[in-house]
Structures are given as C-alpha cells and as structure tokens.
C-alpha positions in Angstrom: -6.7 -146.4 46.0 -6.6 -142.8 44.7 -6.6 -139.9 47.2 -10.1 -138.9 46.0 -11.6 -142.3 46.8 -9.6 -142.4 50.0 -11.2 -139.2 51.1 -14.6 -140.5 50.2 -14.0 -143.6 52.3 -12.7 -141.5 55.1 -15.7 -139.2 55.0 -18.1 -142.2 55.1 -16.2 -143.7 58.0 -16.4 -140.4 59.9 -20.1 -140.0 59.2 -20.7 -143.5 60.6 -18.6 -142.8 63.7 -19.5 -139.2 64.6 -19.4 -140.1 68.2 -15.6 -140.1 67.8 -15.7 -136.3 67.4 -16.2 -136.1 71.2 -14.4 -138.1 73.9 -15.4 -141.8 74.3 -17.8 -142.8 77.1 -16.1 -142.7 80.5 -17.3 -146.1 81.5 -15.0 -147.7 78.9 -11.7 -149.0 80.2 -8.9 -146.3 79.9 -7.0 -148.3 77.2 -10.1 -148.6 75.1 -10.9 -144.9 75.5 -7.4 -144.1 74.3 -7.6 -146.5 71.4 -10.7 -144.8 70.2 -9.1 -141.4 70.5 -6.1 -142.6 68.6 -8.3 -144.1 65.8 -9.9 -140.7 65.4 -6.6 -138.7 65.4 -5.1 -141.1 62.9 -8.0 -140.4 60.6 -7.6 -136.7 61.3 -3.9 -136.9 60.3 -4.6 -138.8 57.1 -7.2 -136.2 56.2 -4.6 -133.4 56.6 -1.9 -135.1 54.7 -4.0 -136.1 51.6 -5.6 -132.6 51.5 -2.2 -130.9 50.8 -2.9 -130.4 47.1 -5.2 -128.2 45.1 -9.0 -128.9 45.1 -8.8 -131.3 48.0 -11.0 -129.8 50.8 -10.7 -131.2 54.3 -13.3 -133.6 55.7 -12.6 -133.0 59.4 -12.6 -129.4 60.6 -10.7 -128.4 63.7 -13.7 -126.6 65.2 -15.6 -129.9 65.3 -12.8 -131.7 67.2 -13.6 -131.9 70.9 -11.6 -135.1 71.5 -8.7 -134.8 73.9 -5.3 -135.3 72.3 -3.3 -138.6 72.7 -1.5 -139.2 76.0 2.1 -140.3 76.2 3.1 -143.8 75.3 4.0 -144.9 78.9 0.6 -143.9 80.3 -1.1 -145.7 77.4 0.9 -148.9 77.9 0.3 -148.9 81.6 -3.4 -148.8 81.0 -3.8 -145.6 83.0 -6.2 -142.7 82.3 -4.8 -139.2 81.8 -6.5 -135.9 81.2 -5.0 -134.1 78.2 -6.0 -130.9 76.3 -7.8 -130.5 73.1 -6.4 -128.8 69.9 -8.6 -125.8 70.5 -7.1 -125.3 73.9 -3.4 -125.8 73.0 -3.7 -123.5 69.9 -5.0 -120.7 72.1 -2.4 -118.2 73.4 -4.7 -117.4 76.4 -4.9 -121.1 77.6 -2.8 -122.0 80.6 -0.7 -125.1 79.8 0.5 -127.1 82.8 2.2 -130.0 80.9 3.8 -130.3 77.5 1.8 -132.3 74.9 3.0 -135.8 74.1 5.0 -136.4 70.9 1.8 -137.9 69.3 -0.2 -134.9 70.4 2.5 -132.6 69.0 2.1 -134.3 65.6 -1.6 -133.6 65.7 -1.0 -129.9 66.5 1.5 -129.7 63.7 -1.1 -131.4 61.4 -3.6 -128.7 62.3 -1.2 -125.9 61.4 -0.2 -127.8 58.2 -3.8 -127.9 57.2 -4.1 -124.2 57.6 -0.9 -123.7 55.5 -2.2 -125.8 52.6 -5.5 -124.0 52.6 -3.6 -120.7 52.7 -1.2 -121.4 49.8 -3.6 -123.5 47.6 -7.2 -122.8 48.4 -7.8 -119.6 50.4 -8.8 -117.1 47.7 -9.9 -114.4 50.3 -6.3 -114.3 51.6 -5.4 -112.1 48.7 -7.5 -109.3 50.2 -5.0 -108.9 53.1 -1.3 -108.6 52.5 0.8 -111.2 54.3 2.7 -108.6 56.2 -0.5 -107.3 57.8 -0.9 -108.5 61.4 -4.5 -109.5 60.6 -3.5 -111.8 57.8 -3.7 -115.6 57.8 0.1 -115.6 57.1 0.7 -113.8 60.3 -1.8 -116.0 62.2 -0.1 -119.2 61.0 3.3 -117.9 62.0 1.9 -117.0 65.4 0.7 -120.6 65.9 4.1 -122.0 64.9 5.7 -119.8 67.5 3.2 -121.2 70.0 4.3 -124.7 69.1 7.9 -123.7 69.9 6.8 -122.9 73.5 5.3 -126.4 73.9 8.2 -128.4 72.6 11.9 -128.5 71.9 11.3 -127.5 68.3 13.3 -124.4 67.4 15.5 -124.6 70.5 17.7 -127.6 69.8 18.5 -129.8 66.9 17.0 -133.3 66.8 20.5 -134.7 67.0 21.1 -132.8 70.3 17.8 -134.0 71.7 18.5 -137.7 70.9 22.1 -137.5 72.1 21.2 -135.8 75.4 18.6 -138.5 76.0 21.2 -141.2 75.3 23.8 -139.6 77.6 21.2 -139.5 80.4 20.7 -143.3 79.9 17.0 -142.7 79.1 15.5 -145.3 76.8 13.6 -143.3 74.2 10.4 -145.0 73.1 10.6 -145.7 69.3 7.0 -144.7 68.8 7.6 -141.3 70.4 10.9 -140.8 68.5 9.0 -141.4 65.3 6.4 -138.9 66.3 9.0 -136.4 67.3 10.8 -136.6 64.0 7.5 -136.2 62.1 6.5 -133.2 64.2 9.9 -131.5 63.7 9.7 -132.2 59.9 6.2 -130.8 59.6 7.3 -127.7 61.6 9.9 -126.8 59.0 7.7 -127.9 56.1 5.0 -125.3 57.2 7.7 -122.6 57.2 8.8 -123.8 53.7 5.3 -123.6 52.4 4.6 -120.2 53.8 7.8 -118.8 52.4 8.1 -120.8 49.2 9.6 -118.3 46.6 7.1 -119.3 43.9 4.1 -119.2 46.2 5.2 -115.9 47.8 5.5 -114.3 44.3 2.0 -115.4 43.4 0.7 -114.0 46.7 2.4 -110.7 46.2 1.5 -110.2 42.5 -1.9 -108.8 43.3 -0.3 -106.0 45.4 2.0 -104.9 42.6 4.4 -102.1 43.5 2.9 -101.9 47.0 4.7 -105.2 47.9 7.8 -104.3 49.9 11.0 -105.8 48.6 12.2 -106.4 52.2 9.3 -108.8 52.8 10.3 -111.0 49.8 14.0 -111.0 50.9 13.1 -111.9 54.4 10.7 -114.6 53.3 13.3 -116.1 51.1 15.8 -116.2 53.9 13.3 -117.8 56.2 12.3 -120.4 53.6 16.0 -121.3 52.9 16.7 -121.6 56.5 13.9 -124.0 57.2 14.5 -126.0 54.0 18.0 -126.6 55.4 16.7 -127.5 58.9 14.2 -129.9 57.4 16.9 -131.9 55.7 19.1 -131.6 58.9 16.2 -133.3 60.9 15.9 -136.2 58.5 19.7 -136.6 58.2 20.1 -136.5 62.0 17.3 -139.0 62.5 18.9 -141.4 60.0 22.4 -141.1 61.5 20.9 -141.9 64.9 19.4 -145.1 63.7 15.9 -143.9 63.1 14.0 -145.0 60.0 12.6 -142.1 57.9 10.8 -144.0 55.1 7.3 -142.6 55.4 5.9 -141.8 51.9 5.0 -138.3 53.1 8.7 -137.5 53.7 9.1 -137.5 49.9 6.7 -134.6 49.7 8.5 -132.8 52.5 11.9 -133.2 50.8 10.5 -132.2 47.4 9.2 -128.9 48.9 12.6 -128.2 50.6 14.4 -129.0 47.3 12.0 -126.7 45.4 12.8 -123.8 47.8 16.5 -124.3 47.4 16.3 -124.7 43.6 14.3 -121.4 43.2 16.4 -119.6 45.8 19.5 -120.2 43.6 18.0 -118.0 40.9 17.4 -115.0 43.1 20.0 -112.2 43.2 19.1 -110.6 46.5 20.7 -113.4 48.6 21.8 -112.8 52.1 25.2 -114.1 53.2 23.5 -116.8 55.2 22.0 -118.3 52.0 25.2 -118.7 49.9 25.0 -120.3 46.5 27.3 -123.2 47.6 25.1 -124.0 50.6 21.9 -123.9 48.5 23.6 -126.2 46.0 24.7 -128.6 48.7 21.2 -128.9 50.3 19.5 -129.2 46.9 21.8 -132.1 46.0 21.1 -133.6 49.4 17.3 -133.4 48.7 17.9 -135.3 45.4 19.9 -137.9 47.2 17.3 -138.4 49.9 14.5 -138.7 47.2 16.6 -141.3 45.3 16.9 -143.4 48.5 13.2 -143.1 49.1 12.6 -144.1 45.5 13.6 -147.6 46.4 10.5 -147.8 48.6 8.1 -145.3 47.0 7.6 -144.8 43.2 6.4 -141.2 43.6 9.8 -140.3 45.1 11.6 -141.3 41.9 9.1 -139.3 39.9 9.9 -136.3 42.0 13.6 -136.7 41.2 12.9 -136.9 37.5 10.8 -133.7 37.6 13.5 -131.9 39.6 16.4 -132.6 37.3 
C-alpha cells in the first residue's frame, strides 16, 4: 500500500475512533486502558514517520493529543495502572517532572519533535521570514525541545553501548521491548539534529538572507550535523554489536540522511579539525555498508545505495 493510501486509511481509522484522542474510560481494566493508549500512540508514530517527505501533511496534531503517554513495560505486564504525563506536559519547560518517561513514551516525544523537524525543513514556508539563528525561530525552538529531551533521558550523556553495558554489569535484565524503544529514540534524536543541520537544507534556508547570513552559523551547523551523523551510526553499530536487531525499514531513511550529511560535508572547505576528511569518509562508507545489509530485508535500502554511489 502506498504511503498516500496508508495516510487515508489512517485518517479514516482516527475519525472513527476519535475517543482515542483522550484517555480511555476509567472503568475499563488497566491493561485494556493501556492497550487502547498504545494503539493510539502506534498510529501517531506511523503518522509522523510517513509524513517525513514533501507534500505529506500530518493527520494527527499534537495539540489534539490529550492521551497520557505509555507506561513502562513492567507496569503494563503486571496489569497495574500508572499515571503518566502527556506530550504537551513533557514538552513544556515549565512543567515539573517527577519521573522520567518510559522508553516507549520517549519514542513518542522524539516522534513529536521529528514531526516538527520535517515540517520545518520541507513544508514550513513561513520559517523563511525568521532567520534560524534568531531565538524566536522554529529552528531554535526545535533545538530547545531536543535539549529538554536530554534532561529526561540518558540521550546525550552516555553512548548506547555504555548504557547497555552498565545494565549488564549490574545484572539487570533489560526488557527487549524497552531496548528497542531506547535504540529508536536515540536514533531519532540524532536524526533530528541531522535534518536541522543538513548542509543542503541549511543552504536552502539561508539563501533567502543573502549576505546577511553569517558564515559562522553555516560552519557551526555543519559541525553539529557531522557530529550527530557520526553518533547516529555509532548508536546503530553499538546496538548491533550488543545483540540487538536494527532492521526496521525506517532505519534505512535515518542512515541515508546521515550518509548524505557526510557526503556533502566532504565537499566543504571550512572543516573543523573534529570533522576530518578521513573520518567523514569512514562514516560515509559505514552508511553504505549498513544500507547494503538492510537491502537484504528492504528493497528501498538497496535503492538508496545506488542513488548514493
């Protein structure tokens, strides 16, 4: 089924089940309440992922989502009820958070920010009126939300390999479902930074400002984009080396974006020492290798390799 028809079907499903836009009835068993929430959030995630291209508007808007985020897996499997926060609460700097969101909830928060990134780089025409270095710009607002996500999770503080190894040394059995969510959330975190700082997209965004665009902004953006492109591939490599499967079709898109950042960065002269040509070349080849491995499962991954070489 094409993404267009999938979105139509998703829209029809949501219109039939509008009650899912708010929390399920309290008289339902806790497990059934959580199942309904997770059904809604799964549809929400699909909507964000298939709307990442041009001319693909979102069906579900964040301001309409009053459903509390998914609880942790242990609570769900025990059949217990747990009060969790909403997206609107957790993406508000003024909201007091008493407990970190579950890995599943973290994915939903990252999906929300990813949706804003794709609208900004592909669909938000009004964004050209405000330069990205302006504190009032959508570029700055998205970066602020990504910083907020760092305060809720271990993203940005430790590598995925360190997190998994520390859990293993503490003899803690990591739930496979939560590990998968954690990997996906980490990957999307770096993907958002890659999209915001993609050399081609940044040049398009700055073109309208002409000579007013400061060279230091482009150089800084390039450095940030390269850094997160490397970290995105490190996450997927660390996950694979620790026995985790990273075969989701969406990972091909993530890898292609990271590879594109590295490929374009190799053609810029104002490189910082941290973005050496040899390192860029290494990570670009790693992206091609990862896409070739995914091509055994997903046809579009092989097409991405052919377009990149």
